[in-house]
Every structure is written in C-alpha cells, then in structure tokens.
PyMOL Python script that loads the backbone (N, CA, C, O; Angstrom):
from pymol import cmd

cmd.read_pdbstr("""\
ATOM      1  N   UNK A   1      90.156 101.905 120.974  1.00  0.00           N
ATOM      2  CA  UNK A   1      89.456 101.358 119.449  1.00  0.00           C
ATOM      3  C   UNK A   1      88.828 100.363 119.855  1.00  0.00           C
ATOM      4  O   UNK A   1      89.504  99.617 120.564  1.00  0.00           O
ATOM      5  N   UNK A   2      87.623 100.013 119.651  1.00  0.00           N
ATOM      6  CA  UNK A   2      86.623  98.815 119.845  1.00  0.00           C
ATOM      7  C   UNK A   2      86.807  97.723 118.668  1.00  0.00           C
ATOM      8  O   UNK A   2      86.729  98.368 117.622  1.00  0.00           O
ATOM      9  N   UNK A   3      86.989  96.542 118.408  1.00  0.00           N
ATOM     10  CA  UNK A   3      86.621  95.873 117.349  1.00  0.00           C
ATOM     11  C   UNK A   3      86.114  94.809 117.547  1.00  0.00           C
ATOM     12  O   UNK A   3      86.310  93.979 118.435  1.00  0.00           O
ATOM     13  N   UNK A   4      85.178  94.831 116.371  1.00  0.00           N
ATOM     14  CA  UNK A   4      85.598  95.040 114.781  1.00  0.00           C
ATOM     15  C   UNK A   4      85.347  96.556 114.556  1.00  0.00           C
ATOM     16  O   UNK A   4      84.493  97.215 115.150  1.00  0.00           O
ATOM     17  N   UNK A   5      86.169  96.996 113.663  1.00  0.00           N
ATOM     18  CA  UNK A   5      86.229  98.478 113.031  1.00  0.00           C
ATOM     19  C   UNK A   5      86.444  98.915 111.990  1.00  0.00           C
ATOM     20  O   UNK A   5      87.465  98.421 111.511  1.00  0.00           O
ATOM     21  N   UNK A   6      85.930  99.696 111.310  1.00  0.00           N
ATOM     22  CA  UNK A   6      85.891 100.072 110.149  1.00  0.00           C
ATOM     23  C   UNK A   6      86.715 101.618 110.090  1.00  0.00           C
ATOM     24  O   UNK A   6      86.259 102.522 110.790  1.00  0.00           O
ATOM     25  N   UNK A   7      87.876 101.862 109.275  1.00  0.00           N
ATOM     26  CA  UNK A   7      88.232 102.927 109.438  1.00  0.00           C
ATOM     27  C   UNK A   7      88.362 103.225 107.981  1.00  0.00           C
ATOM     28  O   UNK A   7      88.816 102.424 107.164  1.00  0.00           O
ATOM     29  N   UNK A   8      87.882 104.579 107.673  1.00  0.00           N
ATOM     30  CA  UNK A   8      88.110 104.430 106.238  1.00  0.00           C
ATOM     31  C   UNK A   8      88.462 106.460 105.974  1.00  0.00           C
ATOM     32  O   UNK A   8      87.801 107.279 106.613  1.00  0.00           O
ATOM     33  N   UNK A   9      89.310 106.796 105.197  1.00  0.00           N
ATOM     34  CA  UNK A   9      89.960 107.829 104.755  1.00  0.00           C
ATOM     35  C   UNK A   9      89.490 107.886 102.991  1.00  0.00           C
ATOM     36  O   UNK A   9      89.517 106.899 102.255  1.00  0.00           O
ATOM     37  N   UNK A  10      89.070 109.287 102.567  1.00  0.00           N
ATOM     38  CA  UNK A  10      89.208 110.009 101.112  1.00  0.00           C
ATOM     39  C   UNK A  10      90.429 110.282 100.576  1.00  0.00           C
ATOM     40  O   UNK A  10      91.070 111.326 100.695  1.00  0.00           O
ATOM     41  N   UNK A  11      90.712 109.322  99.998  1.00  0.00           N
ATOM     42  CA  UNK A  11      92.241 108.959  99.243  1.00  0.00           C
ATOM     43  C   UNK A  11      92.258 109.895  98.121  1.00  0.00           C
ATOM     44  O   UNK A  11      93.186 110.665  97.874  1.00  0.00           O
ATOM     45  N   UNK A  12      90.959 109.760  97.324  1.00  0.00           N
ATOM     46  CA  UNK A  12      91.120 110.719  95.737  1.00  0.00           C
ATOM     47  C   UNK A  12      90.054 110.906  95.349  1.00  0.00           C
ATOM     48  O   UNK A  12      89.034 110.313  95.700  1.00  0.00           O
ATOM     49  N   UNK A  13      90.197 112.097  94.263  1.00  0.00           N
ATOM     50  CA  UNK A  13      88.688 111.446  93.003  1.00  0.00           C
ATOM     51  C   UNK A  13      89.288 111.233  91.939  1.00  0.00           C
ATOM     52  O   UNK A  13      90.439 111.617  91.731  1.00  0.00           O
ATOM     53  N   UNK A  14      88.550 110.561  91.086  1.00  0.00           N
ATOM     54  CA  UNK A  14      88.898 110.375  89.635  1.00  0.00           C
ATOM     55  C   UNK A  14      87.729 111.583  89.022  1.00  0.00           C
ATOM     56  O   UNK A  14      86.572 111.621  89.440  1.00  0.00           O
ATOM     57  N   UNK A  15      88.120 112.263  88.267  1.00  0.00           N
ATOM     58  CA  UNK A  15      87.520 113.247  87.583  1.00  0.00           C
ATOM     59  C   UNK A  15      87.182 112.708  85.973  1.00  0.00           C
ATOM     60  O   UNK A  15      88.113 112.103  85.442  1.00  0.00           O
ATOM     61  N   UNK A  16      86.114 112.855  85.282  1.00  0.00           N
ATOM     62  CA  UNK A  16      86.130 112.665  83.866  1.00  0.00           C
ATOM     63  C   UNK A  16      85.645 113.751  83.696  1.00  0.00           C
ATOM     64  O   UNK A  16      84.733 114.218  84.379  1.00  0.00           O
ATOM     65  N   UNK A  17      86.505 114.604  82.228  1.00  0.00           N
ATOM     66  CA  UNK A  17      86.283 115.603  81.606  1.00  0.00           C
ATOM     67  C   UNK A  17      85.764 115.832  80.164  1.00  0.00           C
ATOM     68  O   UNK A  17      86.447 115.422  79.226  1.00  0.00           O
ATOM     69  N   UNK A  18      84.651 116.435  79.953  1.00  0.00           N
ATOM     70  CA  UNK A  18      84.285 116.924  78.891  1.00  0.00           C
ATOM     71  C   UNK A  18      84.548 118.022  77.984  1.00  0.00           C
ATOM     72  O   UNK A  18      84.711 119.006  78.706  1.00  0.00           O
ATOM     73  N   UNK A  19      84.662 118.332  76.858  1.00  0.00           N
ATOM     74  CA  UNK A  19      84.745 119.643  76.811  1.00  0.00           C
ATOM     75  C   UNK A  19      85.709 120.282  77.770  1.00  0.00           C
ATOM     76  O   UNK A  19      85.334 121.144  78.566  1.00  0.00           O
ATOM     77  N   UNK A  20      86.822 119.903  77.705  1.00  0.00           N
ATOM     78  CA  UNK A  20      87.839 120.290  78.832  1.00  0.00           C
ATOM     79  C   UNK A  20      87.252 121.211  80.288  1.00  0.00           C
ATOM     80  O   UNK A  20      87.727 122.248  80.752  1.00  0.00           O
ATOM     81  N   UNK A  21      86.003 120.365  80.798  1.00  0.00           N
ATOM     82  CA  UNK A  21      85.659 120.955  82.054  1.00  0.00           C
ATOM     83  C   UNK A  21      84.777 119.578  82.695  1.00  0.00           C
ATOM     84  O   UNK A  21      84.167 118.648  82.167  1.00  0.00           O
ATOM     85  N   UNK A  22      85.038 119.950  83.984  1.00  0.00           N
ATOM     86  CA  UNK A  22      84.893 118.639  84.583  1.00  0.00           C
ATOM     87  C   UNK A  22      83.348 118.135  84.760  1.00  0.00           C
ATOM     88  O   UNK A  22      82.472 118.838  85.263  1.00  0.00           O
ATOM     89  N   UNK A  23      83.115 116.577  84.184  1.00  0.00           N
ATOM     90  CA  UNK A  23      81.960 116.289  83.836  1.00  0.00           C
ATOM     91  C   UNK A  23      81.454 115.643  85.077  1.00  0.00           C
ATOM     92  O   UNK A  23      80.419 115.912  85.685  1.00  0.00           O
ATOM     93  N   UNK A  24      82.355 114.747  85.353  1.00  0.00           N
ATOM     94  CA  UNK A  24      82.314 113.691  86.537  1.00  0.00           C
ATOM     95  C   UNK A  24      82.895 113.522  87.483  1.00  0.00           C
ATOM     96  O   UNK A  24      84.077 113.610  87.152  1.00  0.00           O
ATOM     97  N   UNK A  25      82.819 113.292  88.677  1.00  0.00           N
ATOM     98  CA  UNK A  25      83.898 113.566  89.420  1.00  0.00           C
ATOM     99  C   UNK A  25      83.337 112.026  90.495  1.00  0.00           C
ATOM    100  O   UNK A  25      82.133 111.789  90.597  1.00  0.00           O
ATOM    101  N   UNK A  26      84.276 111.224  91.125  1.00  0.00           N
ATOM    102  CA  UNK A  26      83.742 110.206  91.527  1.00  0.00           C
ATOM    103  C   UNK A  26      84.913 109.786  92.867  1.00  0.00           C
ATOM    104  O   UNK A  26      85.995 109.259  92.610  1.00  0.00           O
ATOM    105  N   UNK A  27      84.522 110.086  94.121  1.00  0.00           N
ATOM    106  CA  UNK A  27      85.597 110.191  95.252  1.00  0.00           C
ATOM    107  C   UNK A  27      85.837 108.443  95.276  1.00  0.00           C
ATOM    108  O   UNK A  27      85.159 107.512  94.841  1.00  0.00           O
ATOM    109  N   UNK A  28      86.736 108.493  95.778  1.00  0.00           N
ATOM    110  CA  UNK A  28      87.666 107.374  96.274  1.00  0.00           C
ATOM    111  C   UNK A  28      88.047 107.234  97.612  1.00  0.00           C
ATOM    112  O   UNK A  28      88.517 108.221  98.179  1.00  0.00           O
ATOM    113  N   UNK A  29      87.915 106.082  98.268  1.00  0.00           N
ATOM    114  CA  UNK A  29      87.871 105.930  99.701  1.00  0.00           C
ATOM    115  C   UNK A  29      89.034 104.761  99.939  1.00  0.00           C
ATOM    116  O   UNK A  29      89.348 104.092  98.955  1.00  0.00           O
ATOM    117  N   UNK A  30      89.639 104.513 101.127  1.00  0.00           N
ATOM    118  CA  UNK A  30      90.521 103.613 101.132  1.00  0.00           C
ATOM    119  C   UNK A  30      89.514 103.208 102.767  1.00  0.00           C
ATOM    120  O   UNK A  30      89.486 103.798 103.848  1.00  0.00           O
ATOM    121  N   UNK A  31      88.961 102.247 102.388  1.00  0.00           N
ATOM    122  CA  UNK A  31      88.286 101.422 103.913  1.00  0.00           C
ATOM    123  C   UNK A  31      89.130 100.212 104.498  1.00  0.00           C
ATOM    124  O   UNK A  31      89.246  99.133 103.918  1.00  0.00           O
ATOM    125  N   UNK A  32      89.582 100.460 105.461  1.00  0.00           N
ATOM    126  CA  UNK A  32      90.068  99.190 106.256  1.00  0.00           C
ATOM    127  C   UNK A  32      89.121  98.796 107.408  1.00  0.00           C
ATOM    128  O   UNK A  32      88.483  99.402 108.269  1.00  0.00           O
ATOM    129  N   UNK A  33      89.367  97.155 106.942  1.00  0.00           N
ATOM    130  CA  UNK A  33      88.063  96.705 108.281  1.00  0.00           C
ATOM    131  C   UNK A  33      89.406  95.883 109.399  1.00  0.00           C
ATOM    132  O   UNK A  33      90.265  95.104 108.985  1.00  0.00           O
ATOM    133  N   UNK A  34      89.291  96.190 110.361  1.00  0.00           N
ATOM    134  CA  UNK A  34      90.028  95.702 111.701  1.00  0.00           C
ATOM    135  C   UNK A  34      89.171  94.828 111.966  1.00  0.00           C
ATOM    136  O   UNK A  34      87.973  95.110 111.977  1.00  0.00           O
ATOM    137  N   UNK A  35      89.689  93.441 112.262  1.00  0.00           N
ATOM    138  CA  UNK A  35      88.799  92.310 113.251  1.00  0.00           C
ATOM    139  C   UNK A  35      89.533  91.587 114.121  1.00  0.00           C
ATOM    140  O   UNK A  35      90.626  91.687 113.565  1.00  0.00           O
ATOM    141  N   UNK A  36      89.752  90.853 115.198  1.00  0.00           N
ATOM    142  CA  UNK A  36      90.347  90.104 116.054  1.00  0.00           C
ATOM    143  C   UNK A  36      90.211  88.529 115.273  1.00  0.00           C
ATOM    144  O   UNK A  36      90.999  87.585 115.322  1.00  0.00           O
ATOM    145  N   UNK A  37      88.749  88.668 114.467  1.00  0.00           N
ATOM    146  CA  UNK A  37      88.729  87.455 114.204  1.00  0.00           C
ATOM    147  C   UNK A  37      88.931  86.904 112.609  1.00  0.00           C
ATOM    148  O   UNK A  37      87.973  87.103 111.862  1.00  0.00           O
ATOM    149  N   UNK A  38      89.954  86.318 112.126  1.00  0.00           N
ATOM    150  CA  UNK A  38      90.274  86.360 111.091  1.00  0.00           C
ATOM    151  C   UNK A  38      89.226  85.818 109.727  1.00  0.00           C
ATOM    152  O   UNK A  38      89.277  86.181 108.552  1.00  0.00           O
ATOM    153  N   UNK A  39      88.444  84.988 110.278  1.00  0.00           N
ATOM    154  CA  UNK A  39      87.156  84.565 109.127  1.00  0.00           C
ATOM    155  C   UNK A  39      86.164  85.807 109.300  1.00  0.00           C
ATOM    156  O   UNK A  39      85.360  85.881 108.371  1.00  0.00           O
ATOM    157  N   UNK A  40      86.030  86.854 110.330  1.00  0.00           N
ATOM    158  CA  UNK A  40      84.962  87.287 110.001  1.00  0.00           C
ATOM    159  C   UNK A  40      84.364  87.957 108.594  1.00  0.00           C
ATOM    160  O   UNK A  40      84.978  88.297 107.583  1.00  0.00           O
ATOM    161  N   UNK A  41      82.643  88.035 108.964  1.00  0.00           N
ATOM    162  CA  UNK A  41      82.278  88.071 107.666  1.00  0.00           C
ATOM    163  C   UNK A  41      82.255  89.718 107.169  1.00  0.00           C
ATOM    164  O   UNK A  41      82.065  89.937 105.973  1.00  0.00           O
ATOM    165  N   UNK A  42      82.395  90.528 107.832  1.00  0.00           N
ATOM    166  CA  UNK A  42      82.606  91.662 107.552  1.00  0.00           C
ATOM    167  C   UNK A  42      83.360  92.253 106.029  1.00  0.00           C
ATOM    168  O   UNK A  42      82.759  92.878 105.155  1.00  0.00           O
ATOM    169  N   UNK A  43      84.581  91.925 106.009  1.00  0.00           N
ATOM    170  CA  UNK A  43      85.237  91.836 104.833  1.00  0.00           C
ATOM    171  C   UNK A  43      84.458  91.310 103.483  1.00  0.00           C
ATOM    172  O   UNK A  43      84.673  91.884 102.416  1.00  0.00           O
ATOM    173  N   UNK A  44      83.466  90.105 103.569  1.00  0.00           N
ATOM    174  CA  UNK A  44      82.737  89.659 102.448  1.00  0.00           C
ATOM    175  C   UNK A  44      81.934  90.446 102.308  1.00  0.00           C
ATOM    176  O   UNK A  44      81.724  90.682 101.119  1.00  0.00           O
ATOM    177  N   UNK A  45      81.072  91.259 103.308  1.00  0.00           N
ATOM    178  CA  UNK A  45      79.810  91.848 102.981  1.00  0.00           C
ATOM    179  C   UNK A  45      80.577  93.417 102.089  1.00  0.00           C
ATOM    180  O   UNK A  45      80.176  93.988 101.075  1.00  0.00           O
ATOM    181  N   UNK A  46      81.607  93.683 102.853  1.00  0.00           N
ATOM    182  CA  UNK A  46      82.222  95.027 102.091  1.00  0.00           C
ATOM    183  C   UNK A  46      82.657  94.560 100.332  1.00  0.00           C
ATOM    184  O   UNK A  46      82.439  95.168  99.284  1.00  0.00           O
ATOM    185  N   UNK A  47      83.241  93.435 100.554  1.00  0.00           N
ATOM    186  CA  UNK A  47      83.505  93.325  99.228  1.00  0.00           C
ATOM    187  C   UNK A  47      82.457  92.734  98.405  1.00  0.00           C
ATOM    188  O   UNK A  47      82.701  92.131  97.360  1.00  0.00           O
ATOM    189  N   UNK A  48      81.249  92.916  98.899  1.00  0.00           N
ATOM    190  CA  UNK A  48      80.277  92.743  98.107  1.00  0.00           C
ATOM    191  C   UNK A  48      79.390  94.344  96.905  1.00  0.00           C
ATOM    192  O   UNK A  48      78.897  94.409  95.779  1.00  0.00           O
ATOM    193  N   UNK A  49      79.650  95.336  98.074  1.00  0.00           N
ATOM    194  CA  UNK A  49      79.285  96.785  97.657  1.00  0.00           C
ATOM    195  C   UNK A  49      79.894  97.019  96.203  1.00  0.00           C
ATOM    196  O   UNK A  49      81.075  96.910  95.871  1.00  0.00           O
ATOM    197  N   UNK A  50      78.569  97.440  95.256  1.00  0.00           N
ATOM    198  CA  UNK A  50      79.088  98.417  94.076  1.00  0.00           C
ATOM    199  C   UNK A  50      80.266  99.073  93.907  1.00  0.00           C
ATOM    200  O   UNK A  50      80.269 100.066  94.634  1.00  0.00           O
ATOM    201  N   UNK A  51      81.303  98.965  93.254  1.00  0.00           N
ATOM    202  CA  UNK A  51      82.344 100.036  93.188  1.00  0.00           C
ATOM    203  C   UNK A  51      83.277  99.453  94.133  1.00  0.00           C
ATOM    204  O   UNK A  51      84.148 100.245  94.492  1.00  0.00           O
ATOM    205  N   UNK A  52      83.333  98.448  94.568  1.00  0.00           N
ATOM    206  CA  UNK A  52      84.353  97.995  95.916  1.00  0.00           C
ATOM    207  C   UNK A  52      85.540  97.314  95.373  1.00  0.00           C
ATOM    208  O   UNK A  52      85.197  97.095  94.211  1.00  0.00           O
ATOM    209  N   UNK A  53      86.506  96.937  95.490  1.00  0.00           N
ATOM    210  CA  UNK A  53      88.115  96.404  95.043  1.00  0.00           C
ATOM    211  C   UNK A  53      88.346  95.980  96.287  1.00  0.00           C
ATOM    212  O   UNK A  53      88.150  96.829  97.157  1.00  0.00           O
ATOM    213  N   UNK A  54      88.846  94.501  96.781  1.00  0.00           N
ATOM    214  CA  UNK A  54      89.921  94.292  97.484  1.00  0.00           C
ATOM    215  C   UNK A  54      91.527  94.561  97.253  1.00  0.00           C
ATOM    216  O   UNK A  54      92.098  94.283  96.198  1.00  0.00           O
ATOM    217  N   UNK A  55      91.993  94.985  98.087  1.00  0.00           N
ATOM    218  CA  UNK A  55      93.210  95.456  97.576  1.00  0.00           C
ATOM    219  C   UNK A  55      94.248  94.432  98.395  1.00  0.00           C
ATOM    220  O   UNK A  55      95.152  93.841  97.805  1.00  0.00           O
ATOM    221  N   UNK A  56      94.028  94.310  99.692  1.00  0.00           N
ATOM    222  CA  UNK A  56      95.114  93.249 100.144  1.00  0.00           C
ATOM    223  C   UNK A  56      94.601  93.486 101.679  1.00  0.00           C
ATOM    224  O   UNK A  56      93.809  94.313 102.131  1.00  0.00           O
ATOM    225  N   UNK A  57      95.518  92.220 102.446  1.00  0.00           N
ATOM    226  CA  UNK A  57      95.207  91.689 103.791  1.00  0.00           C
ATOM    227  C   UNK A  57      96.720  91.120 104.796  1.00  0.00           C
ATOM    228  O   UNK A  57      97.695  90.497 104.375  1.00  0.00           O
ATOM    229  N   UNK A  58      96.524  91.461 105.782  1.00  0.00           N
ATOM    230  CA  UNK A  58      97.725  91.102 106.444  1.00  0.00           C
ATOM    231  C   UNK A  58      97.549  91.668 107.958  1.00  0.00           C
ATOM    232  O   UNK A  58      97.060  92.726 108.356  1.00  0.00           O
ATOM    233  N   UNK A  59      97.999  90.818 108.497  1.00  0.00           N
ATOM    234  CA  UNK A  59      98.143  90.914 110.276  1.00  0.00           C
ATOM    235  C   UNK A  59      98.935  91.881 110.953  1.00  0.00           C
ATOM    236  O   UNK A  59     100.073  92.223 110.631  1.00  0.00           O
ATOM    237  N   UNK A  60      98.277  92.290 111.891  1.00  0.00           N
ATOM    238  CA  UNK A  60      99.773  92.792 112.584  1.00  0.00           C
ATOM    239  C   UNK A  60      98.776  93.158 113.941  1.00  0.00           C
ATOM    240  O   UNK A  60      97.641  93.624 114.047  1.00  0.00           O
ATOM    241  N   UNK A  61      99.926  92.644 115.020  1.00  0.00           N
ATOM    242  CA  UNK A  61      98.979  93.047 116.711  1.00  0.00           C
ATOM    243  C   UNK A  61      98.699  92.048 116.909  1.00  0.00           C
ATOM    244  O   UNK A  61      99.096  91.785 118.044  1.00  0.00           O
ATOM    245  N   UNK A  62      98.171  91.153 116.444  1.00  0.00           N
ATOM    246  CA  UNK A  62      96.957  90.133 116.731  1.00  0.00           C
ATOM    247  C   UNK A  62      95.813  90.381 115.984  1.00  0.00           C
ATOM    248  O   UNK A  62      94.960  89.495 116.029  1.00  0.00           O
ATOM    249  N   UNK A  63      95.565  91.412 115.274  1.00  0.00           N
ATOM    250  CA  UNK A  63      94.785  91.918 114.162  1.00  0.00           C
ATOM    251  C   UNK A  63      94.588  91.556 112.712  1.00  0.00           C
ATOM    252  O   UNK A  63      95.620  91.484 112.046  1.00  0.00           O
ATOM    253  N   UNK A  64      93.119  91.246 111.936  1.00  0.00           N
ATOM    254  CA  UNK A  64      93.015  91.119 110.806  1.00  0.00           C
ATOM    255  C   UNK A  64      92.958  92.078 110.433  1.00  0.00           C
ATOM    256  O   UNK A  64      92.338  92.913 111.092  1.00  0.00           O
ATOM    257  N   UNK A  65      93.576  92.449 109.184  1.00  0.00           N
ATOM    258  CA  UNK A  65      93.264  93.920 108.374  1.00  0.00           C
ATOM    259  C   UNK A  65      92.718  93.230 107.018  1.00  0.00           C
ATOM    260  O   UNK A  65      93.292  92.234 106.577  1.00  0.00           O
ATOM    261  N   UNK A  66      91.533  93.818 106.336  1.00  0.00           N
ATOM    262  CA  UNK A  66      91.705  93.792 105.196  1.00  0.00           C
ATOM    263  C   UNK A  66      91.260  95.494 104.650  1.00  0.00           C
ATOM    264  O   UNK A  66      90.476  96.314 105.128  1.00  0.00           O
ATOM    265  N   UNK A  67      92.238  95.535 103.346  1.00  0.00           N
ATOM    266  CA  UNK A  67      92.011  97.039 102.666  1.00  0.00           C
ATOM    267  C   UNK A  67      91.229  97.087 101.556  1.00  0.00           C
ATOM    268  O   UNK A  67      91.331  96.148 100.766  1.00  0.00           O
ATOM    269  N   UNK A  68      90.236  98.247 101.242  1.00  0.00           N
ATOM    270  CA  UNK A  68      89.679  97.908 100.376  1.00  0.00           C
ATOM    271  C   UNK A  68      89.821  99.481  99.869  1.00  0.00           C
ATOM    272  O   UNK A  68      90.124 100.449 100.567  1.00  0.00           O
ATOM    273  N   UNK A  69      89.463  99.452  98.218  1.00  0.00           N
ATOM    274  CA  UNK A  69      88.969 100.910  97.969  1.00  0.00           C
ATOM    275  C   UNK A  69      87.392 100.686  96.919  1.00  0.00           C
ATOM    276  O   UNK A  69      87.027  99.934  96.015  1.00  0.00           O
ATOM    277  N   UNK A  70      86.893 101.691  97.605  1.00  0.00           N
ATOM    278  CA  UNK A  70      85.523 102.047  97.167  1.00  0.00           C
ATOM    279  C   UNK A  70      85.708 103.717  96.887  1.00  0.00           C
ATOM    280  O   UNK A  70      86.333 104.692  97.305  1.00  0.00           O
ATOM    281  N   UNK A  71      84.477 103.233  95.642  1.00  0.00           N
ATOM    282  CA  UNK A  71      84.285 104.153  94.428  1.00  0.00           C
ATOM    283  C   UNK A  71      82.950 104.526  95.313  1.00  0.00           C
ATOM    284  O   UNK A  71      82.271 103.647  95.844  1.00  0.00           O
ATOM    285  N   UNK A  72      82.573 106.295  95.437  1.00  0.00           N
ATOM    286  CA  UNK A  72      81.203 106.207  95.943  1.00  0.00           C
ATOM    287  C   UNK A  72      81.076 107.910  95.634  1.00  0.00           C
ATOM    288  O   UNK A  72      80.028 108.506  95.883  1.00  0.00           O
TER     289      UNK A  72
END
""", "prot")
cmd.dss("prot")
cmd.show_as("cartoon", "prot")
cmd.util.cbc("prot")
cmd.orient("prot")
C-alpha cells in the first residue's frame, strides 16, 4: 500500500421508518486515513465533509491513523 491512503468500508445503514415501512436509509462508512505525516491535511479535509464525525487517532508501525464515521 502506498501512503497516504484512505481505506473505507461500509459499516452499517441507519433506517428511519414511517408507517412500519422503511422511509429513509443512510449508509454509514468507517473511513481510515493512513499517513506517515502526523500533521497531514487529509484528516482535516475529511472532517470538513457534511455528516462526517471524527472517532479516534492512533499511531501504529510509524503510521498516523485517523478514524472517521461518514454517513452518505
């Protein structure tokens, strides 16, 4: 894998019901930004997206990793 990298996976879907039927469904994704630069601008840009929530940050194997939840 080349860095910086963005890895994502669909995590779940939030469904709103009306009249016992699905009315609105929004997919939820877990998005991970992996970069060697701890001060990378990529997490800041991702955090500025609508419906995006920062979850946590950690370092592993010399790589900075930021985890976000994104509703789309």
